[in-house]
C-alpha angles and dihedrals in degrees: 000000000000118000125202130191113265089233092058093047092047090053093046095050093039100244137104132268087239091058091051090049089050089055088052090050089055089053092243096119135013133224135199125216121212128167091350094305126110121226134188125210112246093244090059092058088064091047092048090053090052092049091050090051090051091049101043106029099033097028093223122175122238089258092053092048090052090052091051094048092047091052097047139056126195128320088056119207129204090201090069095052098087091052092047093051095037094232142086117264129218 
């Protein structure tokens, strides 16, 4: 599994390192620390992008994001979100 620095991933997906660490704190993604640097597995970059889309485009709460992630496995699909949450989305 390929690991990338959290700084590079944050820049690539247009978010902050702090936001990625917040996602880790929620248990949505995991990081690895080596030699004082923090890395993210490649598969978690994809998951982080999906989480950002749920948060910013769909304005979901942390609880709603957790429900969606618990109900889906990669590849994640936005089209399934309304059915998972039992409501229409904007």
